[in-house]
N, C-alpha and C positions, 0 to 999 in steps of 0.2 A: 504494500500500500504506500509506504513512504517513498520507495523508488519511483512508483508511478506518479505520485504527486510532484516529486522533484523534477521528473521528466516534463510534466505538464507546465511547471513554472518556467523551466528553461525554454520550452517551446514558445510560451507566451512572451518571454523576454525577447526571443528572436523576432517574433512578429512585430513587437513594439519597436524594435530597432529598425526593421525594414520600413515600417510606417513613417518613422521620423525621417529616415533617409530619403523616402519618396517625396517628402515635402520640401527638401532642400535641393539646390542645384548639384549636379553630378560632380562638379569640380570640388565641392566641399567634402565629399565622401572620404577621401584620403586623409584630409585634415582631422575629421572626426574620429577616424580609426586611430590615428596617432594620439589624439587627446584622450581617447578612451583607454588606450594602453598605458599612458602616463598616469591617469587617475587610478587604474588598477594597481600599478606599481606603488603609488603613494599610499593607497589604502593597505596594501600588504606590509609596507614599511611601518605604518602606524600600528598595525596589529602586532607585528613582531616586537616593536618597542614597548607596547602595552604589556605583552606577555613577559618580556624581560623585566620590566619594572615590577610586575606582580611577583615574579619569582624571587626578586631581590628584596621584596618588602618583608618587614618583620612579621606581619600577620601571616603571610604565606609560609615563611620559614617555620613559624610556630605551629601552624596547622599541619604541614607535612611532617614536621619533626614528631608531633604527637601521633599522627597517623602511622608513621613508621614504627614508633615505639609500641603502639597497639598491635600492629601486625607481628612484631617480634614476640610479643607476649602470647600470641596465639589466638586470643579471643578479644576482639575490640569491644569496648564498652558500648552498651546500647542504652540510649536514653528514650524512655517511652514518650516523652513530650516532643521529641523532634519528629517533624513530619517526614514521610518518605518522599524522596525526590526522584522524578522520572527523568532520565537522561534524554535530551533532545538534540539532534544534530541538525544544523541549518546548512543547507546546500547553497 
């Protein structure tokens, strides 16, 4: 189900891109491709920097340090008040 939804979203994005390109002169198409590529690279750099900052933060070190200690103990502490979290991947 998730793969199908991701495929449909990608397909919709392709159609959206084609629609925008159809509204603009053909001479602009190359420029927009370059601009889109640069924006993708900038967003990737921002995401990498954010992850690096998160890893280096005291909160992250404390969390993963505690998690590692729990894993080494063999049985992680379970808190009944903590809600269960479902992992969601965004394509």
